[in-house]
Structures are given as C-alpha cells and as structure tokens.
C-alpha positions in Angstrom: 26.0 1.2 33.2 23.2 0.8 30.6 19.6 0.1 31.6 19.5 -3.4 30.0 22.5 -4.5 32.0 21.0 -3.1 35.2 17.8 -5.0 34.5 19.8 -8.2 33.9 21.7 -7.8 37.2 18.5 -7.2 39.1 17.1 -10.5 37.7 20.2 -12.4 38.6 20.6 -11.0 42.1 18.0 -13.3 43.7 19.8 -16.3 42.3 23.3 -15.2 43.7 23.1 -17.2 46.9 21.9 -20.3 45.1 24.7 -20.0 42.5 27.3 -19.5 45.3 26.0 -22.5 47.2 26.0 -24.6 44.0 29.6 -23.7 43.3 30.7 -24.7 46.8 28.8 -28.0 46.5 30.5 -28.7 43.1 34.0 -28.0 44.5 33.3 -30.3 47.5 32.0 -33.0 45.2 35.1 -32.9 43.1 37.3 -33.0 46.2 35.4 -35.9 47.7 35.3 -37.9 44.5 39.1 -38.0 44.2 39.0 -37.4 40.5 41.5 -34.5 40.7 45.0 -36.1 40.6 47.2 -34.5 43.2 50.3 -36.6 42.4 53.4 -34.5 41.9 54.2 -36.7 38.9 51.0 -35.6 37.2 52.1 -31.9 37.1 49.7 -29.0 36.9 47.4 -28.3 34.0 48.5 -25.3 32.1 45.6 -23.2 33.3 46.3 -24.1 36.9 50.0 -23.4 36.6 49.3 -20.0 35.2 46.8 -19.3 38.0 49.1 -20.4 40.7 52.0 -18.4 39.3 49.8 -15.3 39.0 48.6 -15.7 42.6 52.1 -16.2 43.9 53.5 -13.1 42.1 50.7 -10.8 43.1 50.7 -12.0 46.7 54.5 -11.4 47.1 54.3 -8.0 45.4 51.3 -6.8 47.4 52.3 -8.2 50.8 55.9 -7.1 50.6 55.0 -3.5 50.2 55.1 -2.6 53.9 58.6 -4.0 54.3 61.1 -1.4 55.3 64.8 -2.0 54.4 66.9 -1.3 57.5 70.2 0.6 57.5 72.6 -2.3 57.3 76.0 -2.9 55.7 74.8 -5.7 53.4 78.3 -6.5 52.3 79.2 -7.5 55.8 76.1 -9.8 56.0 77.0 -11.8 52.8 79.3 -14.4 54.6 76.6 -15.0 57.2 73.9 -15.4 54.6 76.1 -17.7 52.5 76.8 -20.0 55.4 73.1 -20.3 56.2 72.3 -20.8 52.5 74.7 -23.8 52.4 73.2 -25.3 55.5 69.5 -24.6 55.0 68.8 -23.7 51.3 71.4 -25.3 49.0 70.0 -28.8 49.4 66.9 -27.7 47.4 68.1 -24.6 45.5 71.7 -25.9 44.7 74.9 -23.9 45.0 76.6 -22.2 42.1 77.9 -24.7 39.5 75.8 -27.6 40.9 73.1 -29.5 39.1 69.8 -29.9 41.0 69.5 -33.2 42.8 67.0 -35.4 40.8 65.0 -36.0 44.0 64.3 -32.3 44.5 63.8 -31.9 40.8 60.7 -34.0 41.1 59.1 -31.6 43.6 56.0 -29.7 42.3 57.0 -27.0 41.7 60.7 -27.8 41.5 62.9 -25.4 43.6 64.0 -22.5 41.4 67.7 -21.9 40.6 68.2 -18.7 42.5 71.1 -17.6 40.4 68.5 -17.0 37.8 65.4 -16.2 39.8 66.7 -14.0 42.6 67.3 -10.9 40.3 63.6 -11.1 39.4 62.6 -9.8 42.8 63.2 -6.7 44.7 65.1 -6.6 48.1 61.8 -6.2 49.9 60.2 -9.1 48.0 63.1 -11.4 48.7 62.9 -10.6 52.4 59.2 -11.3 52.5 59.6 -14.7 50.8 62.5 -15.8 53.0 60.8 -14.6 56.1 57.3 -16.0 55.4 57.8 -18.9 53.0 55.5 -19.9 50.2 52.5 -22.1 50.6 52.2 -25.3 48.4 55.9 -25.1 47.3 57.8 -26.7 50.2 59.4 -23.3 51.0 59.2 -22.9 54.9 58.9 -19.7 56.8 62.0 -18.5 58.8 62.5 -20.8 61.8 63.7 -18.1 64.2 60.6 -16.2 65.3 60.8 -12.5 64.8 64.5 -12.6 63.9 64.1 -10.4 60.8 67.7 -9.3 61.3 68.9 -12.8 60.3 66.7 -12.8 57.2 68.4 -9.7 55.9 71.7 -11.6 55.9 70.2 -14.2 53.4 68.7 -11.3 51.3 72.2 -9.7 51.2 73.6 -13.0 49.9 70.9 -13.6 47.4 71.6 -10.2 45.9 75.2 -11.1 45.0 74.5 -14.8 44.3 73.8 -14.4 40.5 77.3 -12.9 40.0 79.1 -15.2 42.4 81.6 -17.7 41.0 81.7 -21.2 42.5 85.1 -20.5 44.1 83.8 -17.3 45.8 80.7 -19.1 47.1 82.8 -21.9 48.6 85.0 -19.3 50.3 82.0 -17.6 51.9 80.2 -20.8 52.7 83.2 -22.4 54.3 84.0 -19.4 56.4 86.8 -20.3 58.9 86.6 -24.1 58.2 90.2 -25.1 58.0 89.7 -28.3 55.9 88.4 -26.7 52.7 86.7 -28.8 50.1 89.4 -30.6 48.2 88.1 -32.6 45.3 91.3 -32.8 43.3 93.7 -35.6 44.4 91.0 -37.0 46.7 91.8 -40.7 47.0 89.2 -43.1 45.5 89.5 -45.2 48.7 88.2 -42.2 50.8 85.5 -41.4 48.2 84.4 -45.1 48.4 84.4 -45.1 52.2 83.5 -41.5 53.2 81.7 -40.2 50.1 82.4 -36.9 48.3 83.9 -34.2 50.5 81.4 -31.4 51.3 81.0 -28.4 53.4 79.7 -29.5 56.8 76.6 -27.3 57.3 76.9 -27.8 61.1 80.5 -26.7 61.4 80.7 -23.9 63.9 83.8 -22.5 62.1 81.7 -21.6 59.1 80.7 -18.4 61.1 82.4 -18.2 64.4 86.0 -17.4 65.5 88.8 -19.8 65.8 92.1 -19.7 67.7 93.6 -17.5 65.0 90.6 -16.0 63.0 87.8 -13.6 63.9 84.1 -14.4 63.1 83.4 -14.2 59.4 81.0 -11.3 59.9 80.7 -8.5 62.4 77.1 -9.6 63.0 78.5 -12.9 64.5 79.6 -13.0 68.1 83.1 -14.0 69.3 82.8 -17.2 71.3 86.5 -17.7 72.2 87.1 -17.1 75.9 83.5 -16.9 76.9 82.6 -18.7 80.1 81.7 -22.4 79.9 78.5 -21.8 81.8 77.3 -19.1 79.5 78.1 -21.1 76.3 76.2 -24.2 77.6 73.2 -22.0 78.7 73.0 -20.4 75.2 73.2 -23.7 73.4 70.6 -25.4 75.6 68.3 -22.4 75.0 68.7 -22.7 71.2 68.2 -26.5 71.5 65.0 -26.1 73.5 63.5 -23.3 71.2 63.7 -20.8 74.1 66.2 -18.6 72.3 65.2 -17.7 68.7 67.6 -17.9 65.8 67.0 -19.3 62.3 70.8 -19.8 62.2 71.4 -21.5 65.5 68.3 -23.5 66.2 68.6 -25.9 63.3 72.1 -26.7 64.4 71.6 -26.8 68.2 68.5 -29.1 67.9 70.8 -31.9 66.7 73.2 -31.5 69.7 73.0 -33.7 72.8 74.3 -32.8 76.2 77.7 -34.4 75.4 78.1 -32.2 72.2 77.0 -29.1 74.1 79.5 -29.7 76.9 82.3 -30.4 74.5 81.6 -27.3 72.4 81.4 -25.1 75.5 84.7 -26.5 76.9 86.4 -25.9 73.5 85.3 -22.3 73.0 85.9 -21.4 76.7 89.5 -22.7 76.3 90.3 -20.6 73.2 92.8 -17.9 73.7 91.1 -14.6 73.2 92.9 -12.8 70.3 93.4 -9.1 70.3 90.5 -7.4 68.5 90.9 -4.7 66.0 90.0 -1.4 67.7 86.7 -0.2 66.3 86.4 3.3 64.9 86.3 5.6 67.9 82.9 7.2 68.4 82.6 10.9 68.9 83.8 12.1 72.3 80.3 12.8 73.5 79.1 9.3 72.5 82.1 7.7 74.0 81.6 9.4 77.3 77.9 8.5 77.2 78.9 4.8 76.6 81.5 4.9 79.4 79.0 6.4 81.8 76.3 3.8 81.0 78.7 0.9 81.2 80.3 2.0 84.5 77.4 3.6 86.3 74.2 3.0 84.3 71.3 5.5 84.3 69.4 5.6 87.5 66.8 8.0 86.0 65.8 5.3 83.5 66.4 2.4 86.0 69.3 1.1 83.9 72.0 -0.7 86.0 75.7 -0.5 85.1 76.5 -2.9 82.2 79.6 -4.1 84.0 77.6 -5.4 86.9 76.7 -8.3 84.7 78.9 -8.2 81.7 82.4 -7.3 83.0 85.3 -9.5 83.8 84.0 -10.1 87.3 80.5 -11.0 86.1 78.5 -14.2 86.8 79.8 -17.1 84.8 76.5 -17.6 83.0 76.4 -14.0 81.6 78.3 -13.1 78.3 81.4 -11.0 78.2 80.8 -8.0 75.9 84.2 -6.4 75.7 85.7 -6.9 72.2 82.4 -7.9 70.6 81.7 -6.0 67.4 79.6 -2.8 67.6 77.2 -4.2 64.9 76.6 -7.4 66.9 75.9 -5.7 70.2 73.6 -3.1 68.7 71.7 -5.8 66.8 71.3 -7.9 69.9 70.0 -4.9 71.8 67.4 -4.4 69.1 66.4 -8.0 69.3 65.9 -7.7 73.1 64.0 -4.5 72.7 61.5 -6.3 70.5 60.9 -8.9 73.3 62.3 -11.8 71.2 64.5 -13.1 74.1 61.9 -12.8 76.9 61.2 -16.5 77.1 64.0 -17.3 79.5 64.8 -15.7 83.0 68.0 -14.2 81.8 66.4 -13.0 78.6 63.5 -11.4 80.5 65.8 -9.5 82.7 67.8 -8.1 79.8 64.7 -7.4 77.8 63.3 -5.1 80.5 66.7 -3.2 80.6 67.1 -3.0 76.9 63.6 -1.5 76.4 64.6 1.4 78.8 67.6 2.3 76.6 67.3 5.2 74.2 68.6 4.7 70.7 71.5 7.0 71.5 72.4 5.0 74.7 72.2 1.7 72.8 74.6 2.9 70.1 77.0 4.5 72.7 77.2 1.3 74.8 77.8 -0.9 71.7 80.5 1.4 70.5 82.2 1.6 73.9 82.3 -2.2 74.4 83.6 -2.7 70.8 86.6 -0.5 71.6 87.6 -2.5 74.6 90.0 -5.4 74.9 88.3 -8.8 74.4 89.9 -9.9 77.7 87.1 -7.9 79.4 86.6 -4.9 81.6 86.7 -4.8 85.4 84.5 -2.4 87.3 87.2 -1.6 89.8 89.7 -0.6 87.1 87.6 2.5 86.4 87.4 1.6 82.7 90.6 3.4 81.9 91.6 3.1 78.2 
C-alpha cells in the first residue's frame, strides 16, 4: 500500500465511528419516514433485485458446503418426495404442465418454476434450501424438526422433476389413490358442483399401503394390520407436534378425534398382505439380528426387540415384522438422534436405539424385514 493511501486512511480513521453512526441514523430515518414502498406490487428496484439475488445465491452456496449426502437409494425416495411436493409445494411452485396460479404469481419474488430452476443447484444446495427455507421469499423451513431424512426425499424428487412428464408426475403424486384424476369425460354437472378433480393432498393412499398394494416407497411404513391403539397414539403425537415429521404433521394437524379414530380402525382392519421377502443378509448378520430380536444384548443393556414389537406385544407398540429394511433402519437413526424423545414411548426407544451399534441396527432391520408381516411370537423361537 502506498504512503499517500496510508496517510489518507489514518486521517479518515478517527471519523469512522461518526460515519458508521451517521449511516445507521440515515437508515433508521428512511425506515421511519415510510418513503420506501414495501408493496409487493411495486416490485424491487433493479439494484435491489440484483443485490438480493446475489445475497441469496452466495448464502446458499456458502452455507450448504457442510452438507453431507447420505447413502440413500434416491430412486426409491422419488414417490415419497412427489407426494409431499403435491401436498406442500405444488400450490406455489406448480406441477408439471400447470400454469402458475395468478395469486402466487403476484408474490415478490414469485415462486420459481422448479422444472427450470432445480437443475441450477447441486444436491447439497437443494437440500439446504428445502431444509432451511429462504428469508423474504415465503419459502418456509422444513416443518419436521431434525427430520433431514425426509428432506432428502424431496431432493430426490426435485432432481428428476425437470425430465418428468405430467403423466409420470401424476402417477407418483397419486401413489395408491384408486380414484385417479380423470379430466376427460368428467360431467359438467360435477365440475359445476364439485369443482375440477384434483389429487387430494391429504389422502393417506398417496403413500401408504392399501388392502392390495404395498406402500409407494420402502421408506414408508406398512399400516395395515397394526393395532388400533398404536395407530391412534401415532396420529395424536403427530397432531400435537410431539412426533416430528414434515410429511405427517401438516396432515395430522387437520384431523380431529373422530378422523383419527376412523383412520385407526380402518388400517387396523386391513388384511396384512404377504410381504416380498427382502434380500437375505449374510449369515453372520442374520444370526446377529436373530440374537438381538430374540434375546437382546445384556452387555449393552438392550432388551429383546420382541418384548415390545412381537405379536404378543402391548397394543400401543408397533409391529415391525414385514416392515421394509430401509424404513426400520431410518427410524432407528431418527431415534438415535433424539428426535423422538418428546413422548414417553419415544424416550424409552431413544435410550435403547442409542445403545445399538451400527452393525446391530442394520442386522435387526434386515431380520425384521425378512419376517412375515403377521408378526413374530417370542415363544415360537423365531423359526423361519
């Protein structure tokens, strides 16, 4: 640095506090005066639009750097992400082949068309934005606290969205819903009285099993044949924000006691279909899973899984036999992070899950996935 410049900086240095204070006073004066028009209809001046976009892009790029992409089968997450997108995102961002609703088009900034904008971001950056939201845009953070596993399902969907045809999107977003959207030959009388047929974002069949179809993704639990008491407990916990899920909480919060009781009765009455046998784990892993499920691990203070999750379990505990390996393993990871510790049942299982080694968690998940959905009985000795 040259000497003239140094001399100039030394002369200005004493004035720095005064200049800073003056700048703060000026900003406060402009804010108090109300001369800056904050109306969405006014839009942003070009310089402010440029500054906000620069700040957004740099913030996403910098803050998403620590994100680690987990080892997941992203293809199996796409149906789950599509179902959530339809229920929570499509209202603003539109689905493929749909024009943006004029109401949301007047937002400032208007929600971007993700078929165009999603490819502009990396997997890590998409995760960071879906997980944390964006200030001053109307984009909320993920509603399920610390459920990063759910966010990855939306990221998986956003990665394939740009190449997805409308028909494919509707297939994924509908899931197991039997009454698919039928616009052709839809009577005008029904259109006048009921409106345009749409995907019901609160339909359970979008993700979960039916009497003749499995869940749409192995990361979704089978509900058919679970005990009424457990199903009601889970829905009440979602409804009360005691059990975290960005997928389930927005749906459960709209349910009253009558809805919850009806849903619990319906799924409890479903005939449990025979599950496809999962790929058998290595013999050593299978035996480790059998040992853990039947006897537990006293050295790590882990009780036998069947004491709570077998066919002779308490009615307010879930049956695990026949659930997918991916779902069980994912839920154990959620428990290990302490996400489910708000409820008495969750606190008990959190303490147990945190004592499991990674190998034990994988072995138990694989073992349960290879059993009949009808459940395991402790006294049967777990014979295959």
